[in-house]
MARTOR-478672 format. One record per atom (N, C-alpha, C, O): y, x, z; residue in one letter. Coordinates in steps of 0.2 Angstrom, whole numbers. Atoms other than C-alpha are relative to their C-alpha. Last residue first. Example, Ala and Ser with C-alpha at 12.3 -4.5 7.8 and 13.67 -1.06 7.14 Angstrom:
<pts>
+-------+-------+-------+---+
:     y :     x :     z : r :
+-------+-------+-------+---+
:    -6 :    -4 :    -1 : s :
:    -5 :    68 :    36 : s :
:     5 :    -4 :     3 : s :
:    11 :    -1 :     4 : s :
:    -6 :     4 :     0 : a :
:   -22 :    62 :    39 : a :
:     6 :     4 :     0 : a :
:     5 :     9 :     3 : a :
+-------+-------+-------+---+
</pts>
This chain:
<pts>
+-------+-------+-------+---+
:     y :     x :     z : r :
+-------+-------+-------+---+
:    -3 :    -3 :     8 : a :
:  -156 :    11 :   -25 : a :
:     1 :     7 :     2 : a :
:     2 :    11 :    -2 : a :
:     6 :    -2 :     4 : n :
:  -165 :     5 :    -7 : n :
:    -1 :     4 :    -6 : n :
:    -6 :     7 :    -8 : n :
:     2 :    -7 :    -4 : c :
:  -149 :     5 :     2 : c :
:    -7 :     3 :    -3 : c :
:    -9 :     9 :    -4 : c :
:    -7 :    -6 :     1 : i :
:  -139 :    -7 :   -10 : i :
:    -5 :     7 :     2 : i :
:    -5 :    12 :    -1 : i :
:    -2 :    -3 :     8 : s :
:  -153 :   -20 :   -13 : s :
:     4 :     8 :     0 : s :
:     4 :    12 :    -4 : s :
:     6 :    -1 :     5 : l :
:  -158 :   -21 :     5 : l :
:     1 :     3 :    -7 : l :
:     0 :     8 :    -9 : l :
:    -2 :    -6 :     7 : v :
:  -140 :   -23 :    11 : v :
:    -6 :     2 :    -3 : v :
:    -6 :     6 :    -8 : v :
:    -7 :     1 :     2 : l :
:  -141 :   -41 :    20 : l :
:     3 :     6 :    -5 : l :
:     7 :     6 :   -10 : l :
:     1 :     5 :     6 : d :
:  -161 :   -43 :    20 : d :
:     9 :     2 :    -3 : d :
:    11 :     2 :    -9 : d :
:     4 :    -2 :     6 : p :
:  -161 :   -27 :    32 : p :
:     2 :    -5 :    -6 : p :
:     4 :    -3 :   -11 : p :
:     0 :     5 :     4 : f :
:  -148 :   -31 :    45 : f :
:    -2 :     1 :    -6 : f :
:     1 :     1 :   -11 : f :
:    -2 :     2 :    -4 : e :
:  -148 :   -18 :    60 : e :
:    -2 :    -9 :    -4 : e :
:    -5 :   -14 :    -2 : e :
:     6 :     0 :    -6 : d :
:  -158 :    -6 :    52 : d :
:     2 :    -7 :     1 : d :
:    -3 :   -11 :     0 : d :
:     4 :     6 :     5 : a :
:  -143 :    -8 :    36 : a :
:   -11 :    -1 :     7 : a :
:   -16 :    -5 :     6 : a :
:     6 :     6 :    -7 : g :
:  -132 :    -2 :    50 : g :
:    -5 :    -8 :    -4 : g :
:    -6 :   -14 :    -4 : g :
:     0 :    -3 :    -8 : l :
:  -123 :    13 :    43 : l :
:    -4 :    -4 :     2 : l :
:    -9 :    -3 :     6 : l :
:     8 :    -2 :    -2 : c :
:  -133 :     9 :    21 : c :
:     3 :     0 :     9 : c :
:    -2 :    -2 :    12 : c :
:     4 :     6 :    -3 : p :
:  -116 :     0 :    17 : p :
:    -6 :    -1 :     3 : p :
:    -9 :    -6 :     5 : p :
:     9 :     0 :     0 : d :
:  -107 :    17 :    18 : d :
:    -3 :    -7 :     3 : d :
:    -3 :    -8 :     9 : d :
:     3 :     4 :    -2 : f :
:   -87 :    16 :    17 : f :
:    -7 :     1 :    -1 : f :
:    -9 :     1 :    -7 : f :
:     5 :    -3 :    -5 : t :
:   -78 :    33 :    19 : t :
:    -6 :    -7 :    -1 : t :
:   -11 :    -7 :     3 : t :
:     4 :    -6 :     3 : f :
:   -68 :    32 :     2 : f :
:    -6 :     1 :     6 : f :
:   -10 :     5 :     5 : f :
:     2 :    -1 :     4 : v :
:   -61 :    15 :     7 : v :
:    -3 :     5 :    -3 : v :
:    -7 :     4 :    -8 : v :
:     4 :     4 :     4 : v :
:   -61 :    16 :    23 : v :
:    -5 :    -1 :    -8 : v :
:   -11 :     0 :    -9 : v :
:     6 :    -4 :    -5 : l :
:   -51 :    32 :    25 : l :
:    -4 :    -7 :     0 : l :
:    -6 :    -7 :    -6 : l :
:     3 :    -3 :     5 : t :
:   -38 :    24 :    13 : t :
:    -8 :     4 :     3 : t :
:   -12 :     7 :    -1 : t :
:     1 :     5 :     5 : g :
:   -35 :    10 :    26 : g :
:    -4 :     7 :    -8 : g :
:    -9 :     6 :   -11 : g :
:     4 :     3 :    -3 : l :
:   -34 :    19 :    40 : l :
:    -4 :    -2 :    -6 : l :
:   -10 :    -2 :    -7 : l :
:     8 :    -5 :     1 : l :
:   -24 :    33 :    33 : l :
:    -5 :    -4 :     2 : l :
:   -10 :    -1 :     2 : l :
:     1 :    -3 :     6 : i :
:   -12 :    18 :    24 : i :
:    -6 :     7 :     2 : i :
:   -10 :     8 :    -2 : i :
:     5 :     5 :     5 : l :
:   -12 :     7 :    39 : l :
:    -2 :     6 :    -8 : l :
:    -8 :     7 :   -10 : l :
:     7 :    -1 :    -2 : a :
:    -7 :    25 :    49 : a :
:    -4 :    -7 :    -2 : a :
:   -10 :    -7 :    -2 : a :
:     4 :    -7 :     0 : a :
:     8 :    31 :    39 : a :
:    -9 :    -3 :     3 : a :
:   -14 :     0 :     1 : a :
:     3 :     1 :     6 : t :
:    14 :    12 :    39 : t :
:    -4 :     7 :    -1 : t :
:   -10 :     7 :    -3 : t :
:     6 :     4 :     5 : s :
:    13 :    10 :    56 : s :
:    -1 :    -1 :    -7 : s :
:    -6 :    -4 :    -9 : s :
:     4 :    -1 :    -4 : g :
:    24 :    26 :    60 : g :
:    -6 :    -6 :    -2 : g :
:   -12 :    -4 :    -5 : g :
:     3 :    -5 :     4 : v :
:    36 :    23 :    45 : v :
:    -6 :     1 :     6 : v :
:   -11 :    -1 :     3 : v :
:     1 :     1 :     6 : l :
:    43 :     6 :    54 : l :
:    -5 :     6 :    -2 : l :
:   -11 :     4 :    -1 : l :
:     7 :     2 :    -2 : a :
:    41 :    13 :    72 : a :
:    -5 :    -4 :    -7 : a :
:   -11 :    -4 :    -8 : a :
:     7 :    -4 :    -1 : v :
:    51 :    26 :    66 : v :
:    -5 :    -3 :     1 : v :
:   -10 :    -1 :     0 : v :
:     4 :    -3 :     6 : k :
:    62 :    13 :    57 : k :
:    -3 :     5 :     4 : k :
:    -8 :     5 :     1 : k :
:     4 :     3 :     7 : l :
:    62 :     4 :    71 : l :
:    -2 :     2 :    -6 : l :
:    -8 :     1 :    -8 : l :
:     7 :     2 :    -2 : a :
:    67 :    17 :    84 : a :
:    -4 :    -7 :    -6 : a :
:    -9 :    -6 :    -8 : a :
:     7 :    -6 :     3 : a :
:    81 :    21 :    71 : a :
:    -7 :    -2 :     5 : a :
:   -12 :    -3 :     2 : a :
:     1 :    -1 :     7 : r :
:    88 :     4 :    70 : r :
:    -4 :     5 :     0 : r :
:   -10 :     5 :    -1 : r :
:     7 :     6 :     1 : v :
:    88 :     2 :    90 : v :
:    -3 :     1 :   -12 : v :
:    -8 :     1 :   -15 : v :
:     5 :    -4 :    -3 : k :
:    99 :    20 :    93 : k :
:    -6 :    -8 :    -1 : k :
:   -12 :    -7 :    -1 : k :
:     4 :    -5 :     3 : p :
:   110 :    13 :    79 : p :
:    -4 :     3 :     2 : p :
:    -7 :     7 :    -2 : p :
:     0 :    -7 :    -4 : r :
:   115 :    -3 :    84 : r :
:    -4 :     4 :    -1 : r :
:   -10 :     3 :    -2 : r :
:    -7 :    -4 :    -2 : s :
:   119 :   -14 :    71 : s :
:     1 :     5 :     5 : s :
:     5 :     9 :     5 : s :
:    -1 :    -4 :    -9 : v :
:   101 :   -21 :    67 : v :
:     6 :     2 :    -1 : v :
:     7 :     4 :    -7 : v :
:    -2 :     5 :    -6 : y :
:   104 :   -34 :    50 : y :
:     0 :     2 :     7 : y :
:     3 :    -1 :    12 : y :
:    -3 :     6 :    -1 : d :
:   105 :   -25 :    38 : d :
:     2 :    -5 :     4 : d :
:     7 :    -9 :     5 : d :
:    -7 :    -3 :    -1 : n :
:    97 :    -7 :    40 : n :
:     5 :    -7 :    -3 : n :
:    11 :    -5 :    -3 : n :
:     0 :    -5 :    -5 : v :
:    82 :   -16 :    45 : v :
:     6 :     4 :     2 : v :
:     8 :     5 :     7 : v :
:     0 :     7 :    -6 : l :
:    80 :   -29 :    33 : l :
:     3 :     5 :     6 : l :
:     8 :     3 :     9 : l :
:   -10 :     4 :     2 : t :
:    82 :   -14 :    21 : t :
:     1 :    -5 :     2 : t :
:     6 :    -7 :     0 : t :
:    -5 :    -5 :    -5 : r :
:    68 :    -5 :    32 : r :
:     6 :    -3 :    -4 : r :
:    12 :    -4 :    -2 : r :
:    -2 :     0 :    -7 : m :
:    58 :   -20 :    30 : m :
:     4 :     6 :     1 : m :
:     6 :     6 :     7 : m :
:    -3 :     9 :    -1 : g :
:    58 :   -21 :    11 : g :
:     2 :     0 :     7 : g :
:     8 :     0 :     8 : g :
:    -7 :     0 :     0 : n :
:    53 :    -1 :    12 : n :
:     4 :    -5 :    -2 : n :
:    10 :    -3 :    -4 : n :
:    -7 :    -2 :    -5 : a :
:    40 :    -7 :    23 : a :
:     7 :     3 :    -1 : a :
:    11 :     4 :     3 : a :
:    -3 :     5 :    -7 : g :
:    31 :   -20 :    11 : g :
:     5 :     6 :     4 : g :
:    11 :     5 :     5 : g :
:    -2 :     5 :     5 : h :
:    32 :    -8 :    -6 : h :
:     3 :    -6 :     9 : h :
:     8 :    -8 :    12 : h :
:    -4 :    -3 :     0 : i :
:    24 :     8 :     5 : i :
:     6 :    -8 :    -2 : i :
:    10 :    -9 :     2 : i :
:    -3 :    -5 :    -7 : l :
:    11 :    -3 :    10 : l :
:     6 :     1 :     1 : l :
:    10 :    -2 :     5 : l :
:    -3 :     6 :    -4 : a :
:     9 :   -13 :    -5 : a :
:     2 :     2 :     6 : a :
:     7 :     0 :     8 : a :
:    -7 :     4 :     1 : l :
:    10 :     2 :   -15 : l :
:     1 :    -5 :     3 : l :
:     7 :    -5 :     5 : l :
:    -5 :    -5 :     0 : w :
:    -3 :    12 :    -6 : w :
:     7 :    -3 :    -1 : w :
:    12 :    -3 :     2 : w :
:    -2 :     1 :    -8 : l :
:   -15 :    -3 :    -4 : l :
:     5 :     3 :     2 : l :
:     8 :     2 :     8 : l :
:    -2 :     8 :    -2 : m :
:   -16 :    -8 :   -22 : m :
:     2 :     2 :     8 : m :
:     7 :    -1 :    11 : m :
:    -4 :     1 :     5 : a :
:   -19 :    11 :   -28 : a :
:     3 :    -8 :     3 : a :
:    10 :    -9 :     3 : a :
:    -5 :    -3 :    -2 : v :
:   -32 :    12 :   -14 : v :
:     8 :     1 :    -2 : v :
:    12 :     4 :     2 : v :
:    -2 :     1 :    -5 : d :
:   -41 :    -2 :   -20 : d :
:     5 :     5 :     4 : d :
:    10 :     2 :     7 : d :
:    -5 :     3 :     0 : w :
:   -38 :     4 :   -39 : w :
:     1 :    -3 :     7 : w :
:     7 :    -3 :     8 : w :
:    -9 :     0 :     2 : w :
:   -43 :    19 :   -34 : w :
:     4 :    -4 :     0 : w :
:     9 :    -4 :     2 : w :
:    -8 :    -4 :    -6 : q :
:   -58 :    14 :   -24 : q :
:     4 :     3 :    -3 : q :
:     7 :     6 :     2 : q :
:    -4 :     7 :    -5 : w :
:   -62 :     1 :   -39 : w :
:     1 :     4 :     7 : w :
:     6 :     3 :    10 : w :
:    -7 :     3 :     3 : f :
:   -63 :    16 :   -51 : f :
:     3 :    -6 :     3 : f :
:     9 :    -8 :     1 : f :
:    -3 :    -5 :    -1 : p :
:   -76 :    27 :   -40 : p :
:     8 :    -4 :    -3 : p :
:    13 :    -3 :    -1 : p :
:    -4 :    -5 :     6 : n :
:   -88 :    16 :   -38 : n :
:     5 :    -1 :    -1 : n :
:     8 :    -7 :    -2 : n :
:     6 :    -6 :     2 : a :
:   -98 :    13 :   -22 : a :
:     2 :     3 :    -6 : a :
:     1 :     9 :    -8 : a :
:    -5 :    -9 :    -4 : l :
:   -82 :     3 :   -14 : l :
:    -4 :     3 :    -5 : l :
:     0 :     5 :    -9 : l :
:    -6 :    -2 :     2 : k :
:   -87 :   -11 :   -28 : k :
:     1 :     5 :     5 : k :
:     3 :    11 :     2 : k :
:     2 :    -4 :     8 : g :
:  -106 :   -11 :   -25 : g :
:     6 :    -1 :    -3 : g :
:     6 :     0 :    -9 : g :
:     1 :    -7 :     0 : a :
:  -100 :   -14 :    -6 : a :
:    -2 :     6 :    -9 : a :
:    -2 :    12 :   -10 : a :
:    -4 :    -5 :    -5 : v :
:   -91 :   -28 :    -7 : v :
:    -1 :     8 :    -2 : v :
:     2 :    13 :    -5 : v :
:    -7 :     1 :     5 : f :
:  -102 :   -39 :   -20 : f :
:     5 :     6 :     3 : f :
:     5 :    11 :    -1 : f :
:     6 :    -4 :     8 : g :
:  -117 :   -33 :    -9 : g :
:     5 :     0 :    -4 : g :
:     7 :     5 :    -7 : g :
:     1 :    -7 :    -1 : f :
:  -107 :   -39 :     6 : f :
:     0 :     3 :    -5 : f :
:     5 :     7 :    -7 : f :
:     3 :     3 :    -4 : n :
:  -102 :   -58 :    -2 : n :
:     0 :    11 :     3 : n :
:     4 :    15 :     1 : n :
:    -2 :    -2 :    -5 : i :
:   -92 :   -64 :   -15 : i :
:    -2 :     1 :     7 : i :
:    -1 :    -3 :    11 : i :
:     4 :    -8 :     3 : q :
:  -102 :   -69 :   -30 : q :
:     1 :     4 :     6 : q :
:    -3 :     8 :     8 : q :
:     5 :     2 :    -3 : s :
:   -96 :   -88 :   -25 : s :
:    -5 :     7 :     0 : s :
:   -11 :     7 :     2 : s :
:    -1 :    -3 :    -7 : i :
:   -81 :   -83 :   -29 : i :
:    -5 :    -4 :     4 : i :
:    -3 :    -8 :     9 : i :
:    -6 :     1 :    -3 : g :
:   -83 :   -82 :   -47 : g :
:    -1 :     1 :     6 : g :
:    -3 :     6 :     8 : g :
:    -1 :     6 :    -2 : e :
:  -100 :   -80 :   -54 : e :
:     5 :    -3 :     5 : e :
:     4 :    -7 :     9 : e :
:     8 :     0 :    -3 : g :
:   -97 :   -67 :   -65 : g :
:    -1 :    -7 :     2 : g :
:     1 :   -12 :    -2 : g :
:     6 :    -4 :     4 : v :
:   -78 :   -62 :   -69 : v :
:    -5 :    -3 :     5 : v :
:    -4 :    -4 :    11 : v :
:     0 :     3 :     8 : v :
:   -66 :   -78 :   -63 : v :
:    -7 :     3 :    -2 : v :
:   -12 :     0 :    -3 : v :
:     1 :     8 :     0 : l :
:   -64 :   -73 :   -44 : l :
:     1 :    -4 :    -5 : l :
:     4 :   -10 :    -4 : l :
:     1 :     3 :    -8 : n :
:   -67 :   -56 :   -38 : n :
:    -1 :    -6 :    -3 : n :
:    -6 :    -9 :    -2 : n :
:     6 :    -4 :    -1 : v :
:   -62 :   -47 :   -57 : v :
:    -6 :    -3 :     7 : v :
:   -12 :    -1 :     7 : v :
:     0 :     0 :     6 : f :
:   -45 :   -59 :   -60 : f :
:   -10 :     1 :     0 : f :
:   -14 :    -3 :    -1 : f :
:     4 :     7 :    -2 : l :
:   -41 :   -58 :   -41 : l :
:    -4 :     0 :    -8 : l :
:    -9 :     4 :    -7 : l :
:     5 :     1 :    -6 : h :
:   -42 :   -38 :   -43 : h :
:    -2 :    -8 :     2 : h :
:    -8 :   -10 :     4 : h :
:     5 :    -2 :     5 : g :
:   -33 :   -39 :   -62 : g :
:    -5 :     0 :     7 : g :
:   -10 :    -2 :     5 : g :
:     5 :     3 :     5 : f :
:   -21 :   -50 :   -53 : f :
:    -6 :     3 :    -4 : f :
:   -10 :    -1 :    -7 : f :
:     0 :     6 :    -3 : i :
:   -16 :   -39 :   -40 : i :
:    -5 :    -5 :    -4 : i :
:   -11 :    -7 :    -3 : i :
:     6 :    -6 :    -5 : l :
:   -17 :   -21 :   -48 : l :
:    -3 :    -7 :     1 : l :
:    -9 :    -9 :    -1 : l :
:     5 :    -1 :     3 : v :
:    -5 :   -30 :   -63 : v :
:    -6 :     3 :     4 : v :
:   -10 :     6 :     0 : v :
:     3 :     4 :     5 : v :
:     5 :   -37 :   -51 : v :
:    -6 :     1 :    -4 : v :
:   -11 :    -2 :    -3 : v :
:     3 :     3 :    -6 : l :
:     8 :   -23 :   -40 : l :
:    -4 :    -6 :    -4 : l :
:   -10 :    -5 :    -6 : l :
:     7 :    -5 :    -1 : l :
:    12 :   -10 :   -53 : l :
:    -4 :    -6 :     4 : l :
:   -10 :    -7 :     3 : l :
:     5 :     2 :     7 : v :
:    26 :   -24 :   -59 : v :
:    -8 :     3 :     3 : v :
:   -13 :    -1 :     3 : v :
:     1 :     9 :     3 : g :
:    32 :   -24 :   -40 : g :
:    -3 :    -2 :    -7 : g :
:    -7 :    -6 :    -8 : g :
:     8 :     3 :    -3 : s :
:    29 :    -5 :   -37 : s :
:    -2 :    -7 :    -2 : s :
:    -7 :    -9 :    -5 : s :
:     5 :    -3 :     5 : a :
:    42 :    -1 :   -53 : a :
:    -6 :    -3 :     5 : a :
:   -10 :    -7 :     2 : a :
:     1 :     4 :     7 : r :
:    55 :   -14 :   -46 : r :
:    -7 :     2 :    -3 : r :
:   -10 :    -2 :    -6 : r :
:     5 :    11 :    -3 : m :
:    52 :   -12 :   -26 : m :
:     1 :     1 :    -8 : m :
:    -5 :     0 :    -9 : m :
:    10 :    -1 :    -1 : y :
:    52 :    10 :   -32 : y :
:    -2 :    -7 :     2 : y :
:    -8 :    -9 :     3 : y :
:     4 :    -1 :     8 : i :
:    68 :     7 :   -43 : i :
:    -4 :     0 :     3 : i :
:    -9 :    -3 :     0 : i :
:    -1 :     6 :     5 : w :
:    78 :     0 :   -26 : w :
:    -5 :     2 :    -7 : w :
:    -7 :    -3 :   -10 : w :
:     6 :     5 :    -1 : g :
:    70 :    13 :   -15 : g :
:     1 :    -5 :    -6 : g :
:    -3 :    -7 :    -9 : g :
:     9 :     1 :     1 : w :
:    78 :    26 :   -26 : w :
:    -5 :    -6 :     2 : w :
:   -10 :    -8 :    -1 : w :
:     2 :    -1 :     9 : k :
:    95 :    20 :   -27 : k :
:    -8 :     1 :    -2 : k :
:   -12 :    -2 :    -5 : k :
:     2 :     9 :     2 : e :
:    93 :    18 :    -9 : e :
:     1 :    -1 :    -6 : e :
:    -1 :    -7 :    -8 : e :
:     5 :     3 :     0 : w :
:    91 :    37 :    -8 : w :
:    -1 :    -9 :     0 : w :
:    -5 :   -13 :    -1 : w :
:    -3 :     6 :    -1 : n :
:   105 :    44 :   -18 : n :
:    -9 :    -5 :     3 : n :
:   -13 :    -8 :     0 : n :
:     7 :     5 :     3 : t :
:    99 :    62 :   -17 : t :
:     5 :    -6 :     4 : t :
:     9 :    -6 :     9 : t :
:     4 :     3 :    -4 : r :
:   115 :    72 :   -13 : r :
:    -4 :    -4 :    -3 : r :
:    -1 :    -6 :    -8 : r :
:     1 :     6 :     0 : r :
:   125 :    83 :   -24 : r :
:    -6 :    -3 :     6 : r :
:    -9 :     1 :     9 : r :
:     5 :    -1 :     3 : g :
:   134 :    97 :   -18 : g :
:     0 :    -6 :    -1 : g :
:     4 :   -10 :     0 : g :
:     3 :    -8 :     0 : g :
:   149 :   103 :    -7 : g :
:    -7 :    -1 :    -7 : g :
:    -8 :     4 :   -11 : g :
:     5 :    -3 :    -3 : r :
:   152 :    88 :     3 : r :
:    -2 :     6 :    -3 : r :
:    -6 :    10 :     0 : r :
:    -3 :    -2 :    -2 : g :
:   163 :    78 :    -6 : g :
:    -4 :     5 :     4 : g :
:     1 :     4 :     9 : g :
:    -2 :     6 :    -4 : g :
:   153 :    63 :   -10 : g :
:     5 :     7 :     3 : g :
:     8 :     5 :     8 : g :
:     2 :    -3 :    -2 : g :
:   142 :    72 :   -23 : g :
:     3 :    -4 :     6 : g :
:    -1 :    -7 :    10 : g :
:    -1 :    -5 :     2 : s :
:   155 :    66 :   -37 : s :
:    -3 :     5 :     6 : s :
:     0 :    11 :     6 : s :
:     6 :    -5 :     2 : r :
:   145 :    53 :   -42 : r :
:     3 :     9 :     2 : r :
:     0 :    14 :     0 : r :
:     6 :     2 :     3 : p :
:   160 :    42 :   -40 : p :
:    -3 :     4 :    -4 : p :
:    -1 :     7 :    -9 : p :
:     4 :     2 :     6 : a :
:   176 :    51 :   -36 : a :
:    -8 :    -2 :     1 : a :
:   -11 :     2 :     3 : a :
:     2 :    -8 :     7 : p :
:   181 :    57 :   -18 : p :
:    -2 :    -6 :    -5 : p :
:    -4 :   -11 :    -3 : p :
:     7 :     1 :     2 : i :
:   192 :    44 :    -8 : i :
:    -4 :     4 :    -6 : i :
:    -2 :     6 :   -11 : i :
:     1 :     0 :     8 : a :
:   207 :    51 :    -1 : a :
:    -7 :    -4 :    -1 : a :
:   -11 :    -5 :     3 : a :
:     6 :    -2 :    -1 : t :
:   215 :    46 :    17 : t :
:    -4 :     0 :    -9 : t :
:    -4 :    -5 :   -12 : t :
:     4 :     2 :     1 : m :
:   232 :    44 :    18 : m :
:    -7 :     1 :    -2 : m :
:    -6 :     6 :    -6 : m :
+-------+-------+-------+---+
</pts>
């Protein structure tokens, strides 16, 4: 008869192991709460404050991305949302993909695509330059680039 190790005993492998499923579960709850705050704050500032939706244009976005507060707000929203979504997809892959090699390949693809999107999104937020093509569209970015 096979003995089942006691809960929290480390699984009988001579030491404690990190319970990644537990930490993934905790992350989903914490990031979900933070995302609600970040997203509703984002929507409130963009759609309610000021002139509402009619204020959103290239200049509005360029002005927001010139402010470090909004840069970090957007990056936090980006990172939390992408990791939250990837963790949810990882759970689906674990639950519904039965072949180990296919499961491993899907997880590698998931990590790779998430990392690429986080890298590209972060670069866009922190390296955005509204004046890069100002000579082609002078009336659109005139007030931003002449300041």
